[in-house]
C-alpha positions in Angstrom: 81.6 202.2 138.2 80.3 200.3 134.9 82.4 198.4 133.1 83.6 200.3 129.6 82.1 198.6 126.6 83.9 196.0 124.5 86.0 198.0 122.1 85.4 197.7 118.7 89.1 195.8 117.8 88.2 193.1 120.5 85.3 192.4 118.5 86.9 192.4 115.2 89.2 190.2 116.7 86.5 187.6 117.6 84.7 187.6 114.5 88.1 187.1 112.9 88.6 183.9 115.0 85.5 182.4 113.7 86.2 183.1 110.7 89.3 181.6 110.8 88.0 178.2 112.3 85.4 178.0 109.2 88.5 178.5 106.8 90.2 175.9 108.3 87.6 173.4 108.4 86.5 174.1 104.8 90.2 174.0 104.0 90.4 170.4 105.1 87.2 169.4 103.7 88.7 170.7 99.8 91.3 167.8 100.4 90.8 164.8 98.2 90.0 161.6 100.3 93.1 160.0 99.6 95.4 162.4 101.3 93.1 163.1 104.1 93.3 159.2 104.7 96.6 159.6 104.5 97.0 162.2 107.2 94.1 160.2 109.3 96.4 157.0 109.1 99.2 158.4 110.8 97.4 159.8 113.8 97.8 158.3 117.1 94.9 156.0 118.5 93.0 159.1 120.6 93.5 161.4 117.9 92.1 159.0 115.1 89.1 158.4 117.3 88.3 162.0 117.9 89.0 162.4 114.3 86.0 160.0 113.1 83.8 162.0 115.1 84.6 165.3 113.0 82.4 164.6 109.9 80.1 161.5 108.2 82.9 162.0 105.3 85.9 161.6 108.1 83.9 158.8 109.8 84.0 156.9 106.5 87.7 157.4 106.1 88.5 156.0 109.5 86.1 152.8 109.2 88.2 152.3 105.5 91.4 152.8 107.4 90.3 150.0 110.1 89.5 147.7 107.5 92.2 148.0 105.2 94.8 144.9 106.5 98.1 145.4 107.3 101.3 143.8 107.9 104.4 145.2 109.5 108.2 143.3 109.5 111.3 144.1 110.6 114.6 142.4 110.8 117.6 142.4 113.2 121.0 140.9 113.3 121.8 142.2 117.0 122.6 139.2 118.9 121.3 141.1 122.3 118.1 142.0 120.8 115.3 142.1 123.6 111.6 141.8 122.3 109.3 143.5 124.5 105.5 143.3 124.2 102.7 140.9 123.9 100.3 139.7 121.5 96.8 138.3 122.5 96.3 134.9 123.7 93.9 133.8 120.9 96.2 134.8 118.1 98.0 132.3 116.4 102.2 132.3 116.7 104.5 130.2 115.0 108.3 130.9 115.6 110.5 129.0 113.0 114.1 128.6 113.0 115.1 128.8 109.1 118.6 129.0 107.0 118.3 132.8 107.2 116.3 135.8 106.7 115.0 138.5 104.7 113.7 141.7 105.3 114.4 145.4 106.1 116.4 146.2 109.0 114.5 147.5 111.9 117.4 150.1 112.6 118.5 151.4 109.0 115.7 150.4 106.9 118.2 148.5 104.6 116.8 145.9 103.0 119.2 142.5 103.5 118.7 138.7 102.5 121.4 137.0 105.4 122.3 133.2 105.2 123.8 131.7 108.4 127.3 130.8 108.0 127.9 133.4 105.3 130.4 136.5 105.6 128.1 139.6 106.2 129.4 143.1 105.7 128.4 146.2 107.8 126.9 144.7 110.5 125.3 147.4 113.1 127.2 150.2 110.5 130.5 149.7 112.0 132.0 148.2 108.3 133.1 145.0 109.5 132.9 141.9 108.3 131.3 138.7 110.6 130.3 135.6 110.2 126.5 135.9 110.7 124.5 132.8 112.7 121.7 134.4 114.6 119.2 137.3 113.8 115.4 137.4 113.4 112.6 138.6 111.2 109.3 139.5 112.8 106.1 139.7 110.7 102.7 140.6 112.7 99.7 140.7 110.4 96.2 142.5 110.9 94.0 140.5 108.4 90.1 142.1 108.5 87.8 139.6 106.8 90.0 136.7 107.4 90.1 133.9 110.1 93.6 132.6 110.9 94.7 129.6 113.3 97.7 127.4 113.4 96.7 123.8 113.0 99.8 120.6 113.8 100.3 117.7 111.7 100.7 115.1 114.8 102.2 111.6 114.4 100.2 109.7 116.7 102.7 106.5 118.0 100.4 104.0 116.4 98.7 105.5 113.4 99.7 104.8 109.8 101.1 107.4 107.5 98.2 107.9 105.5 95.3 108.0 108.2 97.2 111.0 110.0 97.9 113.0 107.2 94.1 112.3 106.4 93.2 113.7 109.6 95.7 116.7 109.2 93.7 117.7 105.9 90.5 117.1 107.3 91.2 119.5 110.6 92.2 122.1 108.1 88.9 121.9 106.3 86.7 121.7 109.5 88.2 124.8 111.0 87.6 126.6 107.4 84.1 125.3 107.6 83.3 126.3 111.3 84.6 130.1 110.5 83.8 130.4 107.0 81.0 129.7 104.0 83.2 127.7 102.1 84.7 124.4 103.4 88.6 124.9 102.3 90.9 127.7 103.1 91.9 130.2 100.9 95.5 129.9 101.8 97.9 127.8 103.9 101.8 128.7 104.9 103.0 125.2 105.9 106.2 124.9 107.8 107.7 121.2 107.9 110.1 119.5 110.7 113.4 118.8 109.7 113.2 115.4 109.7 109.9 114.9 108.4 109.3 113.3 104.9 106.6 116.6 103.1 106.1 115.0 100.2 103.1 112.8 101.1 102.0 115.8 102.8 101.6 118.0 99.8 100.6 115.6 97.8 97.6 115.0 99.7 96.8 118.7 100.2 97.4 119.2 96.8 94.7 116.4 95.9 92.4 117.5 98.7 92.1 121.3 97.8 90.4 123.4 95.5 92.6 125.0 92.9 92.3 128.7 94.4 93.6 127.6 97.7 97.2 128.5 98.0 99.9 126.9 99.8 103.5 127.7 100.3 106.2 127.1 103.2 109.5 125.6 104.2 109.8 121.8 104.0 112.4 121.5 106.6 112.0 123.9 109.3 112.5 123.8 113.0 109.5 125.3 114.8 107.3 125.8 118.0 103.9 127.4 117.7 100.9 128.5 119.6 97.1 128.3 118.3 94.7 130.6 119.2 92.5 127.6 120.3 94.5 126.0 123.4 92.8 122.7 122.1 94.9 122.6 119.2 98.3 123.0 121.2 100.0 119.8 120.8 102.2 120.2 124.0 101.8 117.3 126.3 100.2 115.0 123.4 101.4 111.7 122.7 102.8 111.7 119.4 105.5 113.7 117.1 104.5 117.3 115.4 105.6 116.6 111.8 104.2 120.2 110.6 102.1 123.2 111.5 99.9 124.9 109.2 99.0 128.8 109.3 95.7 128.6 107.7 94.1 131.7 106.2 90.1 131.3 105.9 87.3 133.5 104.8 85.3 135.0 108.0 81.5 134.5 107.5 81.2 137.5 108.8 83.3 139.8 106.9 82.4 143.2 106.2 85.5 144.4 104.8 87.2 144.1 101.4 88.5 140.9 99.7 91.9 139.7 100.7 93.8 137.8 97.9 97.0 135.9 97.8 98.9 135.8 94.6 101.9 133.2 94.6 105.0 133.2 92.0 107.7 130.6 91.5 111.3 131.2 90.1 112.9 128.3 88.9 116.5 127.6 89.4 117.1 124.2 88.0 117.5 122.8 84.2 117.4 119.7 82.8 120.5 117.7 81.6 120.5 114.3 79.7 118.4 111.8 78.5 115.3 110.4 80.6 115.5 107.1 82.3 112.9 104.6 84.0 113.7 102.7 86.8 114.6 99.0 86.4 115.3 98.1 90.5 114.4 100.4 93.6 115.3 99.6 97.2 114.7 102.1 100.2 116.5 102.7 102.9 114.4 103.6 106.2 117.4 104.3 108.5 118.4 107.4 106.2 115.6 107.5 104.3 117.1 107.1 101.0 116.6 105.2 98.0 118.9 102.9 95.8 117.9 102.6 92.4 119.0 100.9 88.9 117.9 102.2 85.7 117.5 102.1 81.7 117.6 105.1 79.7 114.0 105.6 78.1 113.8 102.8 74.8 116.7 100.8 75.7 116.9 97.4 77.9 120.4 97.6 79.3 120.2 98.0 82.8 122.6 100.7 84.1 124.3 101.0 87.6 124.8 104.4 89.3 128.2 105.0 88.2 127.4 104.5 84.5 124.5 106.6 85.2 126.8 109.4 86.8 129.7 109.0 84.4 127.3 109.9 81.4 126.0 112.9 83.2 129.2 114.5 84.3 130.4 114.0 80.9 127.5 116.5 79.7 129.0 118.8 82.4 132.4 119.0 81.9 132.5 122.2 80.4 130.8 123.9 83.5 133.2 125.8 85.5 131.5 124.8 89.0 130.2 121.5 89.7 126.3 122.0 90.0 124.0 120.9 92.5 122.4 117.2 91.2 118.7 116.1 91.2 116.5 113.6 89.8 113.0 114.9 89.2 110.6 111.7 89.3 107.1 111.6 87.3 105.2 109.9 89.9 101.8 108.4 88.6 99.9 107.6 91.8 96.3 107.3 93.2 95.5 109.4 96.1 92.4 109.9 98.4 91.0 111.3 101.8 89.2 108.9 104.4 86.6 106.5 102.3 87.0 108.3 99.1 87.6 106.3 95.7 91.1 106.6 94.9 91.7 108.9 91.9 95.3 109.1 90.0 97.3 111.7 89.6 100.6 112.6 88.1 103.3 114.8 89.9 106.8 115.5 89.6 109.1 115.0 93.1 112.9 116.1 93.1 115.4 113.8 94.8 119.0 114.8 95.9 121.7 112.9 94.3 123.9 111.4 97.2 126.2 109.2 94.7 126.6 106.3 92.8 128.7 103.0 92.8 129.0 99.6 90.5 125.3 98.4 92.1 123.3 101.5 92.5 122.4 105.0 92.3 121.9 106.7 95.5 119.3 109.4 96.0 117.4 111.4 98.8 114.2 110.4 99.9 111.6 107.6 99.2 108.5 107.1 97.6 109.9 106.1 93.8 108.8 103.1 92.4 109.9 100.5 89.3 108.9 101.9 86.3 108.9 105.6 87.4 110.5 107.8 84.9 113.1 110.5 85.9 115.5 112.9 84.3 118.9 115.0 86.2 118.3 118.2 86.7 121.6 120.7 88.1 121.2 124.1 89.6 121.5 126.7 87.0 122.0 130.4 88.1 121.0 131.5 84.3 117.9 129.5 84.6 117.0 131.3 87.6 118.0 134.6 86.3 115.6 134.0 83.4 113.0 133.0 86.0 113.3 136.0 88.1 112.5 138.1 84.8 109.1 136.5 84.2 108.3 136.8 88.2 109.0 140.5 87.8 106.6 140.7 85.1 104.0 138.7 86.5 104.6 141.1 89.6 104.3 143.7 87.5 100.7 142.6 85.9 99.1 142.4 89.7 100.0 146.4 89.7 98.6 146.9 86.0 95.6 144.7 87.0 95.1 146.9 90.2 95.9 150.1 88.3 93.4 149.3 85.0 90.5 148.5 87.6 90.8 152.3 89.1 88.9 154.9 87.7 88.3 158.7 88.4 84.8 157.9 89.9 85.9 154.5 91.6 88.8 155.3 93.4 87.9 153.0 96.5 88.5 149.7 94.5 92.1 150.2 94.0 94.0 146.7 94.4 96.3 147.5 97.1 99.2 145.1 97.6 100.0 145.7 101.1 102.6 143.0 102.0 104.7 139.8 100.7 106.7 136.7 101.7 109.5 135.1 100.1 110.7 131.4 100.8 114.0 131.0 99.1 116.1 128.1 98.9 119.6 128.1 100.9 121.6 127.5 97.7 120.5 130.9 96.1 121.6 134.4 97.3 124.7 136.2 96.6 126.7 133.2 96.2 124.8 131.9 93.6 124.3 135.1 91.7 127.0 137.2 92.3 125.0 140.0 93.5 123.0 140.9 96.6 119.1 140.8 97.0 118.3 139.2 93.5 115.8 137.3 94.7 113.9 140.1 96.4 114.3 142.7 93.7 111.1 140.8 91.7 108.8 142.3 94.5 110.9 145.5 95.8 111.0 147.2 92.6 107.6 146.3 91.4 106.2 147.4 95.1 108.6 150.0 96.8 107.9 150.6 100.3 105.4 147.4 100.8 106.3 145.1 103.6 108.3 142.1 102.5 109.7 139.0 104.8 111.4 136.1 104.2 113.4 133.0 105.0 116.0 130.7 103.8 114.6 127.2 103.5 115.7 123.5 103.1 113.0 123.0 100.8 110.5 125.0 99.0 107.1 124.4 99.1 104.6 125.7 96.8 101.4 124.1 94.9 100.0 125.2 91.4 96.5 127.3 91.8 94.6 129.7 89.9 97.3 132.5 91.4 100.1 130.9 90.6 102.5 132.4 87.9 105.4 129.5 86.9 105.0 126.2 85.5 106.7 122.8 86.5 109.3 121.9 83.8 107.4 119.0 82.5 104.3 121.1 82.0 101.1 122.4 83.5 99.6 118.7 83.4 102.0 117.8 86.0 101.9 119.0 89.7 104.9 120.1 91.3 104.7 121.0 95.0 108.2 120.5 96.3 111.0 122.5 94.4 114.7 122.8 94.6 116.9 126.0 94.2 113.6 127.8 93.8 112.2 131.0 95.4 108.6 131.2 96.0 106.5 134.7 96.3 103.4 135.3 98.3 102.0 138.3 97.5 98.9 139.7 99.3 96.5 142.4 97.9 93.4 143.7 99.0 90.3 145.3 97.3 87.7 147.3 99.2 84.0 146.4 98.8 
């Protein structure tokens, strides 16, 4: 028997199926590129690879997704946390032990600023208050268009300080020149070892680097690291590792857009009293401290530490809480790298006040000379709050600048903030401001949903640069790289080619 001819109903069904498929493709083509990119970016890798082969338009959008930088970060206070997975052997890694962590909880997505040794409520959602002393904030970045490397500052056993710091600066510049068309990095995140003096390191870096190189970090940390190049790993080498620099250099072969680093500073101290001029200086190498006497500027009488502090405390007698005290020392010095001719520079350096007696004023750190001018500074939450308002406005300007460059015919050139880091003084936080997450608020309010991570530091480092928002108390003509009671913001943005 012959098979019966196909019925009209089956034919119409096939035709309708074909039309539905065409309608489906056409419907997707009607979506704007931003919406399609949002959909494609959420696909798993196999589906994403298949989508790139559908049309030329989708292929272009998929390439644009791959070329965009990404930052992922999460915080956990779970003491039993086990991290699984591994990164490639050529990826630099820095693990730093800080005084606290800042970020979004990996489970609840709640943003937290957590200082070790401070009572913290709501751990694991159980409503209890605990003294938190451990946790982790993990940050992983994908930065197409940049080369990244971890470079150590190694102090050989028989080398002068000036020599090995010069070598460190040259190591950074040589790496940049080897991978980039410019001999300097675009940014450096620097972590110092707790017992090391980072003032001369930052002073040399500030002198050697162009103004568009961003340098931020933690002055006193405790870290381990792994370089992408095994020859840079200092394990087993003779000498002490005083710091490690995560160096970001432009890739000479980059075909993606431009990543830009912006920095902002929230100052947390205010000046107290008159200026002084050091009359005599002694240093103690055992505890890295300085003993000094001074004269009020314009007067000849030598003042001991007890007299100086008495005058300062009288000015502070109306304050309910006793603030932390520092002296900000104006230093006129000459700097050079290698065999260069030394060039004059002026900077301000903060030294914590330890105490005073009938002989000397005692301060932390060394490097003060007879004739240096200094002034007292106190920790001040009111100054910090006012400064945070300025930071908020500065970060908003980054967003507005990006939006102003976007037009209906040039959507692809939008400046996209894709991540940020915070380096906050351990003395700040809820105990300083009376509210939670105050330091993080300028970033969170301007860039909701954008990954943000940070740490509480023992000393905040940032150098003035072309993308710097905020000034040292003495004005822009005086460089200040190491701060006290401050918060440093590193904001990363991306502009497609």
